[in-house]
C-alpha positions as CSV (number, residue, x, y, z in Angstrom):
1,M,-18.8,12.2,-2.9
2,A,-20.0,15.4,-1.3
3,Y,-18.2,17.7,-3.6
4,Y,-19.6,21.0,-5.1
5,I,-18.6,22.7,-8.2
6,G,-19.4,25.7,-9.9
7,Q,-17.0,25.3,-12.9
8,F,-19.6,24.3,-15.5
9,H,-22.9,25.7,-13.9
10,K,-24.2,29.3,-12.5
11,Q,-24.7,27.7,-9.1
12,C,-22.6,25.3,-7.2
13,I,-24.2,21.7,-7.6
14,Y,-23.4,18.3,-6.2
15,I,-21.1,16.3,-8.2
16,S,-20.9,12.5,-7.8
17,P,-17.6,10.2,-8.6
18,E,-19.1,8.9,-11.9
19,A,-19.8,12.7,-13.0
20,L,-16.2,13.9,-12.0
21,L,-14.8,11.1,-13.8
22,H,-17.0,11.6,-17.0
23,H,-15.2,15.4,-16.6
24,A,-12.2,13.8,-16.5
25,E,-12.8,11.7,-19.5
26,E,-14.1,14.8,-21.2
27,E,-11.2,17.1,-20.6
28,Y,-8.5,14.3,-21.5
29,L,-10.0,13.8,-25.0
30,N,-10.3,17.4,-25.2
31,G,-6.6,17.9,-24.5
32,N,-6.9,19.6,-21.1
33,M,-4.8,17.3,-19.5
34,P,-4.2,19.5,-16.0
35,Q,-8.3,19.6,-15.5
36,S,-8.6,16.2,-16.0
37,I,-5.9,15.2,-13.4
38,F,-7.7,17.4,-10.9
39,Y,-10.7,15.7,-11.6
40,Q,-9.2,12.2,-11.4
41,V,-7.8,13.3,-7.9
42,V,-10.9,14.7,-6.3
43,S,-13.1,11.6,-7.4
44,L,-10.4,9.3,-5.8
45,Y,-11.1,10.9,-2.3
46,Q,-14.5,9.7,-1.4
47,T,-16.8,11.1,1.3
48,F,-16.5,8.0,3.6
49,Q,-12.7,9.2,4.2
50,D,-14.1,12.3,5.6
51,H,-16.4,10.0,7.7
52,Y,-13.6,7.9,9.2
53,Y,-11.5,10.9,10.0
54,R,-14.3,13.1,11.6
55,G,-16.8,10.8,12.7
56,G,-14.0,8.0,13.4
57,G,-12.0,10.4,15.9
58,K,-12.5,10.9,19.3
59,R,-15.5,12.2,20.6
60,K,-15.2,15.6,22.3
61,S,-16.1,16.1,25.8
62,V,-18.5,18.9,26.7
63,D,-16.3,21.7,28.0
64,V,-18.4,23.9,30.4
65,K,-15.6,26.8,30.6
66,E,-16.2,26.8,26.4
67,L,-20.3,26.5,27.1
68,M,-19.9,29.6,29.4
69,N,-18.0,31.5,26.7
70,E,-20.6,31.3,24.4
71,M,-23.1,32.4,26.7
72,S,-24.6,35.8,26.2
73,A,-24.8,38.2,29.2
74,E,-28.7,37.5,30.2
75,E,-27.9,33.7,29.7
76,K,-25.2,34.1,32.5
77,S,-27.3,36.1,34.7
78,E,-30.3,33.5,34.4
79,L,-27.5,30.7,35.3
80,K,-27.2,31.9,38.7
81,K,-30.7,31.2,39.5
82,N,-30.8,28.0,37.7
83,C,-29.5,25.0,40.4
84,L,-30.1,22.2,38.1
85,I,-28.4,23.6,35.3
86,Q,-25.5,24.7,37.9
87,Y,-25.3,20.9,39.0
88,V,-25.0,19.8,35.7
89,G,-22.1,21.7,34.9
90,K,-20.2,20.8,38.4
91,S,-21.1,17.3,37.4
92,L,-19.7,17.4,33.8
93,N,-16.4,19.3,35.1
94,Q,-16.0,16.3,37.8
95,M,-16.3,13.6,35.2
96,A,-13.6,15.0,33.1
97,K,-11.2,15.3,35.8
98,N,-12.3,11.3,36.6
99,K,-12.1,10.0,33.0
100,P,-9.2,7.8,32.8
101,K,-6.8,8.4,29.4
102,N,-6.4,5.5,27.3
103,K,-2.7,5.7,25.8
104,C,-3.7,5.1,22.1
105,E,-6.3,7.6,22.3
106,E,-5.9,11.2,20.6
107,S,-3.7,13.3,22.3
108,T,-2.8,15.8,19.4
109,P,-5.4,16.7,16.4
110,K,-5.0,14.5,13.7
111,P,-4.0,16.6,10.4
112,E,-6.4,17.4,7.9
113,G,-5.7,15.3,4.7
114,N,-8.1,17.0,1.8
115,F,-5.9,19.6,0.5
116,L,-8.2,20.4,-2.2
117,K,-11.2,21.2,0.1
118,G,-12.8,24.2,-0.8
119,I,-11.1,24.1,-4.1
120,T,-13.5,24.4,-7.4
121,N,-11.2,25.5,-10.0
122,P,-8.9,22.9,-11.8
123,I,-6.2,24.8,-12.5
124,E,-5.8,26.0,-9.0
125,G,-6.3,22.7,-7.9
126,I,-3.6,21.5,-9.8
127,H,-1.4,24.2,-8.6
128,K,-2.4,23.4,-4.9
129,L,-1.3,19.7,-5.7
130,E,2.0,20.7,-6.8
131,E,2.5,22.6,-4.0
132,V,1.7,19.7,-1.7
133,C,3.9,17.3,-3.7
134,K,6.6,19.8,-3.3
135,Q,6.8,19.2,0.5
136,M,7.2,15.1,0.2
137,P,10.2,13.4,-0.3
138,K,12.1,14.5,-3.3
139,V,12.8,10.6,-3.9
140,W,9.2,9.3,-3.8
141,T,7.7,8.4,-7.4
142,I,3.7,8.9,-6.9
143,L,1.8,6.9,-9.4
144,Q,-2.3,7.2,-9.8
145,L,-4.2,4.7,-11.6
146,C,-7.9,5.5,-12.1
147,K,-10.7,3.8,-13.9
148,G,-12.5,5.5,-16.6
149,P,-16.1,5.9,-16.2
150,R,-18.7,3.5,-17.3
151,T,-22.5,5.1,-17.1
152,E,-24.4,2.1,-17.3
153,T,-22.4,0.6,-14.2
154,T,-23.9,3.1,-12.0
155,F,-26.4,1.2,-10.2
156,S,-24.9,-2.0,-10.8
157,I,-24.0,-4.6,-8.1
158,Y,-20.3,-4.7,-7.0
159,P,-19.3,-7.8,-9.1
160,N,-20.7,-6.1,-12.4
161,I,-18.7,-3.0,-11.8
162,H,-15.5,-4.8,-11.0
163,E,-15.4,-6.9,-14.3
164,S,-16.8,-3.8,-16.6
165,D,-14.0,-2.5,-18.8
166,A,-13.0,1.0,-19.1
167,A,-9.9,2.9,-19.6
168,I,-7.6,3.0,-17.6
169,Y,-5.4,6.7,-16.5
170,L,-2.0,6.2,-15.2
171,T,-0.7,9.6,-13.8
172,I,2.7,10.5,-12.9
173,I,2.1,12.7,-10.0
174,K,5.8,12.9,-8.7
175,H,8.7,11.6,-10.3
176,A,12.7,12.0,-10.8
177,R,12.3,15.4,-12.4
178,S,9.0,17.1,-10.7
179,D,11.6,19.6,-8.9
180,R,11.8,21.4,-12.5
181,Y,8.6,20.0,-14.0
182,P,6.1,19.7,-11.2
183,M,2.9,19.6,-13.5
184,P,1.7,16.2,-13.3
185,I,1.1,14.0,-16.7
186,C,-1.5,11.8,-17.4
187,L,-1.7,8.7,-20.0
188,R,-4.9,6.8,-20.9
189,F,-5.0,3.4,-22.0
190,C,-7.6,1.5,-23.6
191,G,-7.7,-1.1,-26.3
192,S,-9.2,-4.5,-27.8
193,K,-7.9,-6.6,-24.6
194,Q,-9.2,-4.5,-22.0
195,K,-12.4,-6.4,-21.5
196,E,-10.9,-9.8,-21.1
197,L,-8.1,-7.9,-18.8
198,F,-10.6,-6.9,-16.3
199,E,-12.9,-9.7,-16.3
200,S,-9.8,-11.9,-15.6
201,F,-8.9,-10.1,-12.7
202,A,-12.4,-10.0,-11.3
203,N,-12.5,-13.8,-11.5
204,I,-9.4,-14.6,-10.0
205,I,-10.8,-14.9,-6.5
206,N,-14.0,-16.8,-7.5
207,R,-11.6,-19.4,-9.4
208,F,-9.3,-19.8,-6.7
209,K,-12.3,-20.4,-3.7
210,H,-13.6,-23.1,-6.6
211,S,-10.2,-24.9,-6.8
212,I,-10.1,-25.2,-3.2
213,K,-13.6,-26.5,-2.5
214,V,-12.9,-29.9,-1.4
215,D,-15.0,-32.3,0.6
216,P,-12.6,-33.1,3.9
217,K,-13.9,-36.6,3.7
218,D,-12.3,-36.9,0.3
219,Y,-9.3,-34.8,0.3
220,Y,-7.0,-37.6,1.6
221,S,-7.9,-39.7,-1.3
222,I,-5.3,-39.9,-4.1
223,E,-7.5,-39.0,-6.7
224,A,-9.0,-35.9,-4.9
225,R,-5.5,-34.6,-4.0
226,K,-4.3,-34.9,-7.4
227,L,-7.7,-32.9,-8.7
228,Y,-7.1,-30.5,-5.7
229,W,-3.4,-29.7,-6.9
230,K,-4.3,-30.1,-10.4
231,S,-6.9,-26.9,-10.1
232,L,-4.5,-25.0,-8.2
233,S,-2.0,-25.5,-10.9
234,E,-4.4,-24.2,-13.2
235,V,-5.1,-20.9,-11.0
236,N,-1.7,-20.1,-11.1
237,D,-1.2,-20.5,-14.5
238,F,-4.8,-18.4,-15.1
239,M,-3.0,-15.6,-12.8
240,T,0.2,-15.7,-14.5
241,I,-1.4,-14.9,-17.9
242,A,-3.7,-12.4,-16.2
243,C,-0.9,-10.6,-15.1
244,E,1.5,-11.0,-18.4
245,E,-1.9,-9.4,-20.3
246,L,-1.7,-6.5,-17.7
247,K,1.9,-5.9,-18.8
248,R,1.0,-6.1,-22.7
249,F,-2.0,-3.8,-21.9
250,F,0.3,-1.0,-20.7
251,F,3.3,-2.1,-23.3
252,P,5.5,-0.2,-24.0
253,W,5.2,2.1,-20.6
254,N,6.0,-1.2,-18.0
255,F,9.0,1.0,-17.2
256,L,7.1,3.8,-15.6
257,F,6.3,1.4,-12.5
258,A,9.7,2.2,-10.9
259,G,11.3,4.2,-8.5
260,I,14.0,6.7,-8.4
261,S,17.6,4.8,-8.4
262,H,19.5,5.0,-5.4
263,S,22.5,6.3,-7.4
264,F,20.5,8.8,-8.7
265,T,21.7,12.0,-6.9
266,T,25.5,10.7,-7.2
267,N,25.4,9.4,-10.7
268,D,26.7,11.7,-13.0
269,A,25.2,9.7,-16.0
270,F,21.7,10.5,-15.3
271,A,22.7,14.4,-15.6
272,Q,23.9,13.8,-18.8
273,R,21.2,11.8,-20.3
274,W,18.9,14.3,-19.5
275,T,20.9,17.4,-20.9
276,A,20.9,14.9,-23.9
277,I,17.1,15.2,-23.8
278,D,16.8,18.8,-23.0
279,K,18.6,19.5,-25.9
280,F,16.5,17.1,-28.1
281,C,13.3,18.3,-26.9
282,D,14.5,22.2,-27.2
283,S,15.4,21.9,-30.7
284,Y,12.2,20.4,-32.0
285,E,10.0,22.8,-29.3
286,L,8.6,19.4,-27.7
287,D,6.0,19.9,-24.9
288,N,6.9,18.8,-21.2
289,Q,4.8,15.4,-21.3
290,C,7.2,14.3,-24.0
291,R,10.3,15.5,-22.2
292,I,9.6,13.9,-19.0
293,L,8.8,11.0,-20.5
294,L,12.2,10.5,-22.5
295,S,13.6,11.3,-19.4
296,L,12.0,8.5,-17.3
297,A,13.1,6.1,-20.2
298,A,16.4,7.4,-20.0
299,L,16.5,7.0,-16.2
300,R,15.3,3.3,-16.9
301,I,17.8,2.6,-20.0
302,G,19.3,-0.4,-18.4
303,E,15.9,-2.4,-18.4
304,L,14.1,-1.1,-21.7
305,T,14.2,-3.5,-24.8
306,V,14.9,-2.2,-28.2
307,L,11.2,-3.2,-28.9
308,E,10.2,-0.7,-26.1
309,I,12.4,1.8,-27.2
310,E,11.0,2.0,-30.3
311,G,7.4,1.5,-29.3
312,I,7.9,4.5,-26.8
313,C,9.1,6.8,-29.6
314,T,6.3,5.8,-31.9
315,I,4.0,6.9,-29.5
316,L,5.4,10.1,-29.1
317,F,6.2,11.1,-32.4
318,D,3.9,11.1,-35.8
319,N,7.0,12.5,-37.5
320,A,9.1,9.9,-38.6
321,E,12.2,11.7,-38.9
322,R,12.1,12.6,-35.1
323,R,10.8,9.3,-34.2
324,E,14.3,7.7,-35.7
325,L,16.1,10.6,-33.9
326,A,14.7,9.8,-30.6
327,V,15.1,6.1,-31.3
328,Q,19.1,6.6,-31.8
329,L,19.4,8.8,-29.1
330,L,18.1,6.3,-26.8
331,K,19.9,3.6,-28.1
332,E,23.1,5.3,-27.5
333,M,22.3,5.9,-24.2
334,Q,21.8,2.4,-23.5
335,Q,24.8,1.3,-25.0
336,Q,26.9,4.0,-23.2
337,Q,25.7,2.4,-20.3
338,Q,26.5,-1.0,-21.1
339,D,30.0,0.1,-21.9
340,D,30.3,2.5,-18.6
341,A,31.9,-0.1,-16.3
342,S,31.8,2.4,-13.7
343,E,27.8,2.1,-13.6
344,H,26.4,-1.0,-11.8
345,Y,22.4,-0.9,-12.5
346,N,20.4,-3.1,-9.7
347,K,16.5,-3.3,-10.4
348,D,16.1,-3.8,-6.5
349,D,18.5,-0.6,-5.9
350,C,15.2,2.0,-5.6
351,Y,13.5,4.2,-3.5
352,P,9.8,3.3,-3.0
353,C,7.2,4.1,-5.7
354,I,3.5,4.9,-4.2
355,L,0.6,3.7,-6.1
356,V,-2.3,5.8,-5.4
357,I,-5.3,3.2,-6.6
358,D,-8.9,3.7,-7.4
359,E,-11.3,1.3,-5.5
360,Y,-12.3,-0.4,-8.9
361,L,-8.8,-1.4,-9.7
362,D,-7.6,-2.2,-6.1
363,H,-8.2,-5.8,-6.9
364,F,-5.3,-5.6,-9.6
365,F,-1.7,-6.8,-8.7
366,W,0.2,-3.9,-9.8
367,E,3.3,-4.9,-7.8
368,E,3.5,-7.6,-10.5
369,M,4.5,-5.1,-13.2
370,N,7.9,-4.6,-11.5
371,V,8.8,-7.4,-8.9
372,H,11.9,-5.8,-8.1
373,Q,10.3,-2.7,-7.0
374,E,9.4,-1.4,-3.4
375,F,6.0,-0.4,-3.7
376,T,3.1,0.6,-1.4
377,R,-0.5,1.4,-1.8
378,V,-2.8,4.1,-0.5
379,N,-6.5,4.8,-1.7
380,S,-6.3,8.7,-2.4
381,L,-3.3,11.3,-2.4
382,Q,-5.2,13.0,0.2
383,C,-4.8,10.1,2.1
384,L,-1.4,9.7,1.6
385,W,-0.8,13.7,2.2
386,R,-2.8,13.0,5.9
387,L,-0.2,10.2,6.6
388,Y,2.8,12.2,5.6
389,Q,1.9,15.0,7.7
390,A,1.5,13.1,10.9
391,Y,5.1,11.8,10.3
392,K,7.1,14.2,8.1
393,K,9.4,14.8,11.1
394,D,10.4,10.9,11.1
395,I,10.7,10.5,7.3
396,H,14.1,10.5,6.1
397,N,15.4,9.6,2.4
398,G,11.6,8.2,1.4
399,Y,11.3,6.3,4.3
400,L,9.5,6.6,7.8
401,Q,11.9,5.1,10.4
402,V,10.7,3.0,13.0
403,N,12.2,0.9,15.7
404,I,10.4,-2.4,16.0
405,T,11.6,-3.4,19.5
406,N,8.3,-4.6,21.0
407,G,5.2,-6.0,19.7
408,G,2.1,-8.0,20.1
409,S,0.3,-11.1,18.6
410,I,-2.8,-12.4,18.5
411,I,-3.1,-16.0,16.7
412,N,-6.1,-18.3,16.0
413,P,-8.3,-16.2,18.6
414,D,-11.5,-18.4,17.4
415,Q,-9.8,-21.7,17.7
416,S,-10.6,-23.0,14.5
417,L,-7.5,-23.0,12.8
418,C,-5.3,-25.1,15.4
419,K,-2.3,-26.4,12.8
420,M,-1.7,-22.5,12.0
421,E,-1.7,-21.5,15.8
422,V,1.3,-24.8,16.3
423,R,3.3,-23.1,13.3
424,M,2.7,-19.2,14.3
425,R,3.2,-19.9,18.1
426,S,6.3,-21.6,17.4
427,F,7.8,-19.1,15.3
428,M,6.8,-16.2,18.2
429,E,8.3,-18.3,20.8
430,H,11.2,-19.1,19.0
431,W,12.1,-15.9,16.8
432,L,10.3,-13.1,19.4
433,P,9.5,-14.5,22.9
434,H,9.4,-11.1,24.8
435,W,6.3,-10.5,22.5
436,K,2.8,-10.0,24.0
437,L,0.9,-13.3,22.8
438,L,-2.4,-14.3,23.0
439,C,-3.3,-17.3,21.6
440,S,-6.8,-19.3,21.4
441,Q,-8.8,-16.5,23.3
442,R,-11.1,-13.8,21.8
443,P,-9.3,-10.6,22.6
444,T,-11.7,-7.5,24.0
445,Q,-11.8,-4.4,22.5
446,E,-10.0,-3.2,25.8
447,E,-7.3,-5.5,25.4
448,L,-6.7,-4.6,21.9
449,R,-6.3,-1.0,22.7
450,N,-4.3,-1.5,25.5
451,N,-1.9,-4.6,25.0
452,F,-1.7,-4.6,21.4
453,F,-2.3,-1.2,19.5
454,N,0.1,0.7,21.8
455,R,3.2,-1.2,20.7
456,S,5.5,-0.5,17.8
457,C,4.3,-3.6,15.7
458,Y,1.0,-5.5,15.8
459,V,0.5,-9.1,14.5
460,Y,-3.0,-10.7,13.6
461,A,-3.1,-14.5,12.4
462,G,-6.5,-15.7,12.2
463,H,-9.7,-15.5,9.8
464,G,-10.2,-12.2,7.9
465,S,-8.4,-9.2,9.0
466,G,-9.7,-9.5,13.1
467,L,-12.4,-6.8,12.6
468,Q,-14.8,-9.3,14.2
469,Y,-13.1,-8.8,17.4
470,I,-13.1,-4.7,17.3
471,N,-15.3,-2.2,15.8
472,G,-13.8,-0.2,13.1
473,R,-15.0,2.9,14.5
474,N,-13.4,2.4,17.6
475,I,-10.0,1.8,15.7
476,A,-10.6,4.9,14.0
477,K,-11.0,7.0,17.4
478,L,-7.2,6.0,18.2
479,Q,-4.0,7.4,18.0
480,M,-1.9,4.4,16.8
481,Q,2.1,4.5,15.7
482,C,1.9,0.8,15.2
483,V,2.8,-1.1,12.3
484,V,0.2,-3.6,11.3
485,F,0.2,-7.2,10.0
486,L,-3.0,-8.8,9.5
487,F,-2.3,-12.4,8.1
488,G,-5.9,-13.8,7.1
489,C,-7.9,-14.3,3.9
490,D,-9.0,-11.2,2.5
491,S,-7.5,-8.9,5.2
492,S,-7.0,-6.1,3.4
493,R,-9.2,-6.1,0.1
494,L,-12.1,-3.8,-0.5
495,Y,-15.5,-4.8,0.0
496,S,-19.0,-3.3,-1.0
497,N,-22.2,-3.5,1.1
498,G,-24.3,-4.8,-2.1
499,L,-25.3,-2.1,-4.8
500,Y,-23.1,0.7,-6.1
501,S,-21.5,2.4,-2.5
502,E,-18.1,3.4,-1.6
503,L,-15.8,0.5,-1.1
504,W,-14.7,-0.1,2.2
505,G,-11.6,-1.9,3.6
506,P,-9.9,-2.9,7.0
507,H,-6.9,-0.5,6.5
508,M,-9.0,2.4,6.0
509,Y,-9.8,2.3,10.1
510,Y,-6.3,1.7,10.9
511,H,-5.3,4.7,8.3
512,A,-8.0,6.8,10.1
513,A,-6.3,6.1,13.4
514,M,-3.1,7.1,11.8
515,C,-1.8,3.8,11.3
516,P,1.4,4.5,9.1
517,A,1.9,1.1,7.1
518,L,-0.2,-2.0,7.1
519,V,0.3,-5.5,5.4
520,G,-2.5,-7.4,4.3
521,T,-3.9,-9.8,1.4
522,L,-5.9,-8.9,-1.6
523,M,-7.6,-12.5,-1.8
524,P,-8.1,-15.8,0.3
525,C,-4.7,-17.8,0.7
526,L,-3.8,-21.3,1.7
527,D,-3.1,-21.3,5.9
528,S,0.2,-23.4,5.7
529,F,1.6,-21.2,2.7
530,M,0.3,-18.2,4.4
531,D,2.1,-19.2,7.7
532,G,5.4,-19.8,5.6
533,V,4.7,-16.3,4.0
534,A,4.1,-14.8,7.5
535,T,7.3,-16.0,9.1
536,E,9.3,-14.9,6.2
537,I,7.9,-11.2,6.3
538,L,8.7,-10.8,9.7
539,S,11.8,-12.9,10.4
540,R,13.6,-10.7,7.6
541,W,11.8,-7.6,8.8
542,I,12.0,-7.7,12.6
543,A,15.1,-8.9,14.4
544,P,15.1,-11.6,17.2
545,K,15.4,-11.1,20.9
546,S,18.4,-13.4,20.6
547,P,21.3,-12.8,17.8
548,N,22.3,-16.4,18.9
549,I,19.3,-18.4,17.4
550,L,19.1,-20.2,14.4
551,P,18.3,-18.2,11.1
552,W,14.7,-18.9,9.8
553,N,15.9,-19.5,6.7
554,E,17.9,-22.4,8.1
555,I,14.8,-24.1,9.8
556,E,13.9,-27.5,8.0
557,P,10.4,-26.2,6.8
558,S,8.9,-29.5,6.6
559,A,9.0,-30.6,10.0
560,W,7.4,-26.8,10.9
561,I,5.2,-27.1,8.4
562,K,3.8,-30.1,9.9
563,G,4.3,-30.0,13.5
564,G,5.5,-26.4,14.4
565,I,9.2,-28.3,15.1
566,I,11.9,-26.0,14.9
567,K,15.1,-27.8,13.8
568,S,18.2,-27.2,11.8
569,K,18.2,-28.3,7.9
570,T,21.7,-29.9,8.4
571,L,21.7,-30.5,12.3
572,G,18.5,-31.2,13.3
573,C,16.8,-29.8,16.6
574,E,20.2,-30.3,18.3
575,G,21.9,-27.9,16.0
576,A,18.5,-25.3,16.8
577,A,19.3,-25.7,20.6
578,A,23.1,-25.5,20.1
579,A,22.8,-22.0,18.7
580,A,20.5,-21.0,21.2
581,S,22.4,-21.7,23.7
582,N,26.1,-21.2,22.3
583,S,26.8,-19.3,19.2
584,A,30.3,-20.6,19.3
585,A,29.0,-24.3,18.6
586,F,26.8,-23.2,15.4
587,T,28.6,-21.4,12.8
588,T,25.3,-19.9,11.4
589,T,23.2,-17.9,13.5
590,S,21.2,-14.8,13.2
591,A,23.7,-12.8,14.0
592,T,26.4,-13.9,11.7
593,M,23.9,-13.8,8.6
594,S,24.7,-9.6,7.9
595,D,22.4,-10.0,4.7
596,Y,19.5,-11.8,6.2
597,H,17.6,-8.8,7.5
598,L,15.8,-5.9,5.3
599,G,14.9,-2.6,6.4
600,S,12.5,-1.6,4.2
601,L,9.1,-3.4,5.0
602,C,8.1,-2.6,0.9
603,G,11.6,-4.3,0.1
604,V,10.7,-7.2,1.8
605,L,7.6,-7.7,0.3
606,A,9.2,-6.8,-3.0
607,R,11.3,-10.3,-2.2
608,I,8.3,-12.2,-1.7
609,R,7.2,-11.1,-5.1
610,Q,10.3,-12.4,-6.6
611,R,9.3,-15.9,-5.5
612,I,12.6,-16.9,-4.1
613,T,11.2,-19.3,-2.2
614,E,7.7,-19.6,-2.8
615,T,7.0,-19.9,-6.2
616,K,3.2,-19.8,-6.8
617,L,1.6,-16.5,-7.5
618,Y,-1.4,-17.3,-5.5
619,N,0.7,-17.5,-2.4
620,T,2.5,-14.4,-3.1
621,A,0.9,-11.9,-5.4
622,P,-2.1,-10.9,-2.9
623,Y,0.2,-9.6,-0.2
624,V,0.4,-5.7,-0.3
625,C,1.7,-3.0,1.6
626,R,-0.5,0.1,2.3
627,G,0.3,3.6,3.7
628,L,3.9,5.0,4.1
629,P,6.9,3.2,3.3
630,V,8.6,2.3,6.4
631,W,12.2,1.3,7.3
632,N,12.8,-0.8,10.4
633,C,16.3,1.3,11.8
634,H,16.7,-1.7,14.6
635,V,17.7,-4.2,11.5
636,Q,19.7,-2.2,8.9
637,P,21.1,1.4,9.0
638,P,18.5,3.8,6.6
639,P,19.9,5.1,3.6
640,T,21.5,7.9,3.4
C-alpha cells in the first residue's frame, strides 16, 4: 500500500502491507502493544480503497470560472485575443448547464475515511484512533482480526496465501469500558493446530463445489441422489468441525465475540462487578489490559464455564495465589447472577459487534463464534469511519435507522435459473407487490441507476453479485443510500486477480458509493435453499404491503419450493386467499404476529445462523452483513 513511514529510517520510505505486518509482529513480541496495533490498523487499509473512493467518485467537470481564477494577468489578456479558447469556454459552460443530473450521483462530497493519513508516529496514530472511536456510538463493540506475516507467501498465488498459517491478532478496539480505558488492547493467537485450521477453512469451498458436481443425466437415479446428499452431509460435518476448531483455537477468549448487553446502562450489577474488578486490580497494581479483560469476562459471566474462568485466569496470572483469587472473584460473580432473580440474562439481547477483518481472514465464518450475537463486517476501520461520518445524524443507539418502504428487485436476469425465478417472483408478488420488479431481463446500467439504486432497498437474485450487468467503477461513482441484498453464489466474497495482490469484492464498490449495508454470501449456495434463506431474511426485516396476508412462516414450504405456490400449511391456497381478502376470516396474518419482524438486520442474520428453520451450515453460515448495523423502523420501534 502507498504508506510512508520515517520511524525506522532517516528518510521516509514506502512500506508494503507485509512490512507493516512484520513491524506489527515485531512490536508485539517486544512488548510494544500500541505500536503493534497502529501498524495492524494501517496495514488493513489498502491503496485500492483510496482508488475506489477517489477514482470511483464522480468525475469533476471542467469549471471555466475556476480556470479563469487560476490564470495570470498576462494569460487573461491573451485570452481576449484567442477566439478558439473563448469558444471552448462558452461551449463548456453550455454543456454544464445542459447536462442532466442523475438522482444517484453525488450531490455532496463523500467523507474522508483515512483518519491516519499523514501520521507516521505510532503513538500519535493510536491517540487519533482513540479520538475517532470516542465519536462512535458508545454501545458499539469493535473487534479487529488480523493475520500475521508470512514472508514466504509474499509472491505466492492467492490460494497458497489463503491456506498458509500464521498467528491471528485479535484487537479489542472499542468495548464497554472504552470511555474510561480508551487504549485498544490486543491478543495474539498461535498454536500447533493453526496450520490445520487455515487449511480447513481454505478448502471448504472446493469441497462444497466437488460435492455438488453431479452429471444432470444421473442426478435423478436413486444411487446418484444418495451419493449427492451423502457428500453434502460430509461437507456439513467438515464445516462443523472447522467451526469448532476455530472456537477451540480462541479458547478461553470466545466470550470476547459479543456485544454490550441492552440492559448494560440500567443494570447496577455490572457497575458492582466492575467496582470489584477495579479494587482487585488496584490492590495488585495490574495493568489496564488485565483490568479490561477481567471486566469483559464479568460482563459475560453468565455464559462462562468453570473451565473458561480458570483458563482466563491461568493466562493472565503467573502467580498461583493471584490466579486463585481471580478465579474465586469471577465464580462469586457468576453465583450472584444466578441467585439474583431480577437479573434476566438473554444472549440475544446485545448491541452490535463490528468485525474489522483482514482480507486473508475474511473467508472464516467468524459469526459462528457466537450465533446469538449481531455481527457486521468491514474491511478496515477507515471504511467504518467513512460510513459512520456519512450517516451519523441517523445513527441512534448503535443502529442506522432506516425506513424500508419502497424497493426494487432483479430476478434471474440471464434466464438460466427458471425454478429460482418462479419461487422468488411468487414471494415478491405476495409480500412486496408494490416494488419495482424485473424478471428474466438483463438490466441496463442506466436502469440500475435510475430505477433500483435510488430506492430504499435493492434485491438481486441471480448468478454471482450482479456486477456482470454494471461496471463496479460506475457503482462507485454513485451516492447510494439503499440497503443492498445480493442473493447469488459468492456475492460478497473477496477475489484475487492471480498473483499476490490486494483482494476485491463486490461490496467494496457499493461501500465506495456510500451504501450503508450489504448482505451477501462468502461461498456458493444451493439455489432452492438460498431462496428459502433469502425469503426468510426479507420477510422478517421488511414489512409486506398489506398486513392482512399470510405470514411467510405459515407458508407450506414444499409447495412453494416445487412450484412457487403460496398456500397455508393448514388451510391450503384458500387460507392464503382468505387472509389477503379478509383478515377476519383467517386468525393468523402478518398483522397478528407482532413478534415476527425484527428491526435489526444483523439480528435477522443471527437468527439464520441459529439454524431455527434451516439446519445445515452450508446453507446458513455463508450469509454475512457488511457495513453499518441498520434498523428498519418501519417494522419495529428502535431500541431506546
